[in-house]
N, C-alpha and C positions, 0 to 999 in steps of 0.2 A: 405357591409352593415357594419354597427358600431360594431366594438367587435367581430368579425367572432371568434376570438379566444376562445369565451367562448365555444363554440362547444366540445372544449376538457376539457373542466371545469365539471366534473362529478357531482360537489355537487350543491343542490339546494339553496345554499345562501353564500357569503364569510364571511370570518373576516372581520372586519374593516382594513382596508387600503389594501386588499388585491387584491382589484381592480385598485386599484390606483397603486399599485407595478407592476401588470399584464401589465396595460397600459404603464409603462414607459419601462418596459423589451420588451415587444412587439415595441416600437418605436424605441428602443437601439437597437436591434437584426436586424431590417430591414437596420438600417445605419452602418452595420456591425461595431458595438461597444463592447468592452467588459465589464460587468455589474459587480460592486463590489455590492452585496445586501447583508446586516446584517439585518437578521428579529430573533425576539426573539424567542426562541423554541416555538415549537407546534402552531405556527402562519401559517402554510401552505405555505410555502417557496418553497417545491417542487412541489407543482402545480401552484403555481405562477412563477416559469422558467418554467415547461414544457408545460403548455397549450401556453403561446405564444410562445414559441419556435417550437412546433410542426406546428403552424398555418403558421410562417414564410418560413421553411423549406417545409412545402407544396405549398407555393406560390413561392416560388424562386429554388426549386427543389434540396432542400439539404439535409441532413440526419441527425436529433440529436443523440448524442451520451450522455448518464447520469453515469455518474462515481462517486464512492465512495471508500473509504477505511474501512469502516465500515459494516459489514456483517449485521447486524439489519436493517442499509439502504436500502441495496440491496433489501431487501426481502419489505421494504416498497414501493420503485420503483415498484417492480412486481405487489402489489396489487392496486397501482394506476393506472398502466399501464392497468390492467387488468378493472377497473372501467371506465377508458377512450374508451377502446373497446368497453362496451354495445353500446354506442352509436357513434362511428366512425370506418370506416375502417382504422383501426390502423395495422399495420404489425410491430409487435415487436421482438427483441430477445435478450435473456439474455444471455451472455457469461461467462464463467469460464475457468480456464487454461484447457489446453490439456490433461494433467497426470490426472488432477482430473477427468475428464471425460472418462477417457481411459476404455474399457470393461476389461482390460486385467491387471490382479493384477501385482504390484511393477514394471510396467512399468517406464522406465526412458526415457527422453526427447531424447537424441542423437538415442537411438535403435529406438525409434518411429519414429523418423525420417529418418532413413536410410529405415526402413521396409515400410515406406510412399512412399519413392523413388523407391523401388523395387517395389511395387504394382502398381504405374504409370508406369514403364518400362513394367510390365509384361503385363498389359491392352495394354498399345501401341503394343507390340512385338503381342498381340492376333490378334489386329486389323490390322497390318503387315500380319499376317498368313491367315487372313480372305480372305484378298485381293490376298494373292496368292492363295488359295482355289480356289477361284471365276475365277480367270484368268486360271487353270489348266481343270475348267468344261468348260471355253468358249473354250478353244484350243480343248478340246478333241470333242467338239459338231463341231468344223471347221474341223478337221481332217475327221470325219464320211463322211462330205460332200464333201469333196475335195481329202481326201487320200494323203494330202500331206506329205513326209516323214521329211519335215524341222520341220513341226508341232509336229510330235511325238517325234523327238529330243529336242524340245523347252519342251514339256509334262515332258520328261524325267528328264531335268534340274530343272523344277517348282518343281516336286515332290521331288527331293532331296533336294531344300531351303526347302521345307514345312516340311519335316523330320527332318530336322535341326532346323527349327523354332519348332516342337512340342518340341523337347530334350531342348532348351534353355526355354521353356517357362516351361515346366516341372520340369528344377531347378529351375526356378526364384520362381516359385508355391510354394517350398519349407520352401523360406525365404521371404514370403510377408506378408500381414496382410489380413486374411480373411474377418474380418469385413469391411475395407477398401474396399476390393474387391467388397462386394456386396452392397456399396455405388454406386460405379462406374459403376456396370453393371444394377443397378437396376433404374426403373423409380420413378423420387423422387417427382411425385402428389401426392401420399398418404402422404407421411411426409409433405410436402410443404401446403396441406389443414389442416391436423391435426396442424402444428405449428402456422399457423397463423388465427386459428379459435379462438386462444385465445392466453394467454402470459405465454404459460408455463415456470416453472423453468428450470435449466440445471440439475436436478437430473429426473425431470421428462422426458425431452429429452434423457438422458441417458436411464434410464427404457424403452420407447419407443423404444429406439434403441436396445439396448440388446433381448428386447422380436422379434428383426426382424432380428438378427445375425448380426448388424450394430455397424458403430460408429459415434456415435451422436455428437461429435465435428465435424468430416468431414461432417456430413449432416448440420449442421449449418452453417459453411464455404460455401456451395453450395447454401443455400438459403438467407443469409445476405446481399447480394446485391440488396434483393427487400426489406429491411427493412426500415421503416421509422424511426424507435427508436432502438437503440441498448443501452442494459443497461449493464454495466461492472465496472470492479475495475481500479484504479488508473493505475496500471501497463502496462494498454492495450494502454493507452497515454503517460505515461513517459517513460516508454522503448522503445527504438527507433527503436529495430528490429521486437518489437511485432507490434506497431504501423504501420510500413512500411509494414507489410502482413496484417493487419487489414484492410489497405486502398486497399491492392491490392484485396483483397476477394471482397471490398464492390464496387471495381470498380471505387473509390473516389479519390480526392487530399484534403490536408489540408483544402481548400478554399471552398471545399463541407460540411464541416462538423461546425455544432452548438454544441458546446460542453457546458455540464452542470456538473461543479464540487462539490460536494457536502462536506461536513464539508470542505471547502476550506482553512480553518486556518491551516489544515494538509499538505495540498500541498508543502510546503515547506521543511518538513522533508521527507515527502515521496520521493520527488526528490531528497533530498541529499542522501537517499538509491540508487538510480537509478544512481547516479553519483561517490559512491566509488568504489574501486577497493581491492582485496583481492588476496594473495598468499600463501597458504598452505606448511610448510615444506613437507609434505605428498604428495604435487604436485613436489614439488623439488626432492625428493626421485624418485619418478616414473621416472623423468626427468634423474636423473644419470643412471638409470637401462637400459633405452629405450636407451640412449644415447651408454652404454655399449655394449647391446646386439646387436647394428647396426653400431659399430663402424667404416666397412668397406664402409659407404657412408657419413660417415664425413670428414669432412677438417680437418686434422691434425694440420696444422698450426695454426687454429683459436683458439684450445685446450678450445672446447665449454665443456667438461668433465670437464676439471679442474675448469672451471670459474662454475659450478653448484655444484660442490664440496664444492668449497669455499663459495659460497653462502649459503648452508645448514651449514656448519660450523660456518658462520658468524651470522647467525638467532640463531641459538641455545646459542653459546657464548655470543652473546647480550643479551639475554633475561636472560640467567642465571645470566651473570654478573648485570644486573640491580635488580634483587631480593632482596627486604628489609628483615630485619630477619623476622623469620617466616612465610613470603610470601609464599613462595611454598609449604609448607605444607596445605595451606589454599586454595588452587588452587581446584576447582569444575568440573563440566562438561560444564559449559557455558564458553563463553569466557570472560578473564580478559586483564583488557588494560596493559599494562607496557611501561612506557615512554622511550621514544629514543628521544624524541626532544622536547625543550621549547617551549610553544606554540608562546612564542614572540622573542626569539631570533632565530629561527630556525635552532640551529647545529645539524645535524641528527648523531646521535651517530653509527647506524648501519652504515648508508653510508661511514662515515668517516672509519669504519674499515672494510667495504669491499673494497672500494676503494684501501687501504693501503694492503690487502693481494692480490688483483690482481696485484698490483704494484712489489711485494715481488716475486712474483709467474711468474712474466716476461709478463702478461698480459696486456699490454700497451694501445691498442686501443680496449677498450672496446665494441667500436662502432659495428667494423669489427667482434667483435665475437658474438655480437646480431645478426649480420645480416647473418652470417652463420648459427646460431643455428634459426633463423627463416626458412632459406631455408630448412635445414633440416627437422626442424619442418612438413612444408607443404608439402614434400615428404612422410613423415612417415603417416600424417593424407590420404592422396591418399591413400598408400599401405592399411593403416587401412579398409578402406572404400570398397577398391577391395576385400578385404579377407572377408567381412562380406557378401557383395554382392554375392561373387562366394561359400559362404558357407563353408570355411575354418576356421571361427570362428564362433561362436554362439553367442557372443557379440560383439557390435560395439565400439571399443576405438578412444581414439583421442590422439592426441601428447601431451603429458606432457611437452616435450622440447619448443614446439610452445606456450603453455600458459607461462610458466616461461619467454620465450623469450618477449612475446608481455607486460607481466605484467613490467618486468624489463624497456624496453623501455620508459613506459610511466611514470614509477615510476623515472627515472633520469630526465627525462623532467620535473616534476611537482612536484617533492618533496621539491622545493625549492618556488615553488608558493604558494602566502600567500592564495591561495583559497583552499588548499590543506593542510592536516596536516597528517604527517606520525608518524605510531605507531604500536607497536606490540601487537597482542593478544595471549595468552596461556590459554589453558585450559587442564583437563585430562582426557585422554582415554587408557581404558584399564589400569589404575592405572599407565600411564606415561604422563607426561608433554609434548605435543605439541604446535607448534608455530604457526603462520602467521604474513606475514605484510600485512598491511594496508595503504591506501592513503586514509584518510577520507575527504570527499568532505564540506568545509567547507560554501562555497557559490554556491548552485545550480542552480542559473539562467543561467547558460549554458544549462539546460535542458529546464526551463520552457520558457525561454524568447524567442526563435525562436519556439516552439510550438504556444504560445500565439498571438505570432506576425502573422502567417500564418493562424490560424485559420478564417474563415466566419466570425464567432464573437464566444461569450461564457459568460456564467453567472460562476460568482465564487459566491459561498454562503455560509451561515454559521449564528450560532447567535453570533459569536463573530470575525467576521473578523476587526474591528477596531484598529487601525488607518489605513485609506487605504493609505494613504501616504507611510508608511510603508509596505504592501501589493505591492504595486508597484516597489517600489525600492526595496526589496530583491527578487522578482519575475521576475525583470527586463520588467516589463511593459511600453512602450512606446507609444502605440497608444492610441485615445480617449477611455475615459471610461464613464460608466452614474455610478453615485454611490447612491446608495441607503440605506439608514437605517430606520429601524421601530422597535420602542421599543414594549413591549408587549401590547396591547389592550385590554385583560382579565380584569373582573372587579377588580380594585386595591383594595377594599375591602376586596377579597378572598387571599389577601397574604399579609404577613408581610416580610422586611428584617430589619434584626437588626445587630448593631454593639456592640458587646458588650466590655467593658471599663476593661479587662484585662490587664497587662502590655504587654507590646511589647513582642513577645515570640522568640526575636533573638536567634539564635543557640548556644549562651552562656548561656542562661538565661532558655531555655526551661526546664531542667532538676533542678532548682532551685526547691526546696521543696516547697517553700510557691506559687509559681507559679502552679507548680503541683497540690498541695492541691485546687486552688481557680479555674482550668479548670476542675476537677474531680466535685467540688461541683455543676459548671454551668452545666456539663453534664448531672450529677444526676437529676437537676430541669427540664431539656428541655428533657431527656428520660419520666420523671415524668410526666410532662404536656403535652407532644404532644400526640394528638389523633390518632395517628395510628404511623406506621414505622418512625425510624429515622434512616438518613443515616449521618455517620460521616467520613471526609475526612480529611486525617492527612499530614503533609509534607511528611511524609516518612512512607513504610512497616514497618521499624522498629519502629517508636512510634505509629504507629496502633496497632500493636501488644505489645506494653509496657500498652496501655490505656486498652488494650483488659483483658491484666491479671490483671489491678491495679482495672479496675471498677467492683464493685458487684452489679450488676444488678439483678433484678426477673423477666426480661421476656429475650425470646429467645433473643440468641447474636450468630452473624455468622463474621467470619473474613477472608478479602480477603488477601491472604499471597502466596508469592511463591510458585510453586509445586502444588496448589489445583486449582480446575475448578472453574474460576471465574464465568463462565454462571451457572454451578451449585449451587454456593454458592447464586447467584442471583435468581435462581429460588425459590429456600427455602424460601429465604426471601420473594420474592412476596408473598408466598403461605400463609403465616402466615398474612399479611397484606390483603390480599383479602378474608379471612376467619373472619376478623373483629377483629383479634388479632395485637399485637403490638410487634416488633422486632428492634433490632438493628445490622446495619450492619457496621463495621469497615473496612475501607478503607482508599488509600493515594491518594494524589490529581493527582501523575502522573501514575496512575495505568489504567486499561483498562475501572472501572467501571464510571468513571467521564463525558463521552461523549459517546453517540452511542446509550445510554439505556432510556428508555422509562418507569421513576417510575411513571407513571400517576394515579390518585386517589390513590384507597388504598394502592397501593406499594410502597407510600412514600409520608409522610405527611410534615415532617421537614427535612430539611438537613444542617448540621454543617459543615463549613470549619473551622479546627483549625489552627490558625496560618498564616504565607503568606509563602507557600510551595514552594521555589524556588528550582528550579531544583540542584541536588548536583554538586557543581561547580568544575567537574572534569575537566582534560586536555580536551576532544571533547569540552565542553560546552566553556572553555577558548581560545580553538581555535578559535572557531564559534566569540567568543566575540572580539577575537583579529581582525579576517579577516573583519568582518562587521566594526568594529572601523577604521580600515585602508581605506578599502573599501568606507564605508560611514559616517563615524565620529560618528555613534550611538552604539557602540558594546554592552556595558550595556543595553541600550535601546530594541535593536532588537533581542539580544540573550537570555536574561534572564527576564529582568522586564516584557515586554508587551507577551512574552508567558506565563510566570507565570500569569498575569493578565485574561489571555484567559482561561488558564486552572480552575481558579478559577471561572469565570464568567460561565464557560462551567458544571461546578458542581454545582453552583447556580441554573441553568437551569432545573435540572433532576425534580424536582417536580413545580406543577402548568402548565400541560399542554394542558389544556383545558378551555373554559370560565366556565364550571361547577366545572372545579377542585379547590383546595384550600391547602396552606400550607404557610410554615414559612420557608426562608433561614436566618441562623444565622453566622454571619463572628466573630469568636471568637478571635480578637486579636486586641490592641490599634491602631495599625495602618491603622483599617480600618474608624476609628471615624471622623467623620465632623470634628473636634476640634484638630484632630493629624497635621493637616497640619501647625498650631502654634507651636504645641509642639514637635512635631518631623522633622520638616523639610523635608527633602530628602528622609527621611525614611518612613514618610507616603506615603499610596498606594489609598488612599481615591478619590483622582482627579484624578486617571487613569481608573477608570469607567466613561463610557459614561454618559453624565449630567442627561438623563431621570432614571437611575440606580441608579446615586448618590442623586436623589432628593427622591428616596423611602426609603435611609437608615435613620434608627433611632438608635441613640446613647442612651445605655442603660446600667445601672450599673450592675454588675454581680449579685446582692441580687434583682435585679428585673425582671431579666429574666424570673423566673416563672411564677411571674404575667400578664407580656406581652404574654406569650403564652396561660395562663388559658385566659385572658380574648379574646383575639383573638377566639380561638375555641368556647368558650362560645357563643361570637355574631355569629361565621358562623352556630352553631347549632341552634341558635334562628330565623335563617332567613329561 
């Protein structure tokens, strides 16, 4: 039957273009293609991808995994899966991290892992013990019939084995997980029926498991192989270890997975975080202590302890010598970058110092020293695990020496690789400065390229995916793609996009008094004439706070700033608008409120982007720019320009979220004007917007903005 996939579409009607999009996605997934899908905010991208994906998966025996890095989107996926479930036999599982679902407070991952191993071992021993006891009963019955004394001797031997087994099981029981044990020894039918009768959230699964004295995470693992749909976070797919475990639980390979990546414009930065490596000086200290306490099993010739001591000394000496005047006093609790390598010439100050220190100490073969450190670390890891399993240690330790050795091997291999950037971070802890080495991944396609190449098919979707060539290049996509673009199909008369002709707010000009006064006047006019809540996005949190202090407004104002709950501020802001009032939210373009948040209807009527909010051009950004320039020849475009335009477009998409909704988007900077291409040349950003969005931008003079808003909202309220 034509369009059978519509059985998974729970709505009574489609948005314009939604049926066309689903047809194209359905064809592409059947043909094992990757889909790059840009659709305007609020136009049903999730259902457009999910419905055809579930149908293709059912036909071809595959599983759909939909992933996001935005909490609000995961909640939306759950709601839409619940709607689909009403009309379909859909089995869905929603995953969160193991520790987040653990019923035991303050559990760490490594301890949980060993407790899990002990529990499985306990269960195995119990089953073996049960077999021995059955054999004892059988021998006794045979002895009664035959009076064969050889059977009596066998019984005595088996009884001794059973007694030893009982002791071992009793010992293991003291170091196992009761919640997991109940999972392993229970019939899972009740949970399975409950789980697949709806689409419970991870919190609901944890609650169910807690009431039954079980581990919800382990229960989900048992049932996930029966799922048609898995809803999870990016790290379940981008972290190689987690992905491998997930596929094992599902009894599947990558070729069996149809993946949907929501907010896929974030895929590059998320993959970058999974590619970066760090080593703290606290880990090095623990390694020194570990080596010193177990020196009898160390290879004395390799001088592992000497290497570790020089490593710690060099880390501290390097960042101490790199502090600028007054910088040390400004270090707070969050990590602060210290440059040790120019993003372009790649001369690593730390590595030069460390190599010289090793040579001065007579450690000339660093490879041999690291091999010895690894061998020692593996030995200590096994020792710690046995100590924990036997109950001689209450916590599971891991070898710090092994962590240091593994990191240094990678560091020496990759620190001169243009795809990585070496840096030192420092922060204040217990009123002391501590540091760490970091190997920051500039080009993350080493993670994304093999993943996307081996999936059965995938949909990468976002409201801001373009330009597609850039996506394919940076993510390393080489297979055939289907590229879809759909602009907003909501009534154009219910939205306005204005570009205000204030002077270009370059960094050097933003604090010019004349410019500040002009911007403040326009902002006051916007707030006065907006028929509801106003969102203001500035280039930085600093500028947001400056204008928060400068603007004197008669309506409630909220400031999104570091150290405060963005969610709490957002909820208070929503509440004012939903009660028919008006409030102003001061935020910044690179904050958390520019995407993944639905300011529908009265939550937000007007959004203003002040300036062109390029990211701070720190060493990380410059390293990415240089790496992209070397690799692709488009460093500035790929690392700075297009990510900024995407952020701006995301912010613009916060308002007008449905056909009935209405609102105004205002771009407050001369670089957005249609005529800016002629006047400003390469500094103009107007032409970087997609053609359909450019067509809607109306240039307006600063003193005319209030009339543009007044007329728009009056027209809306008359219809």
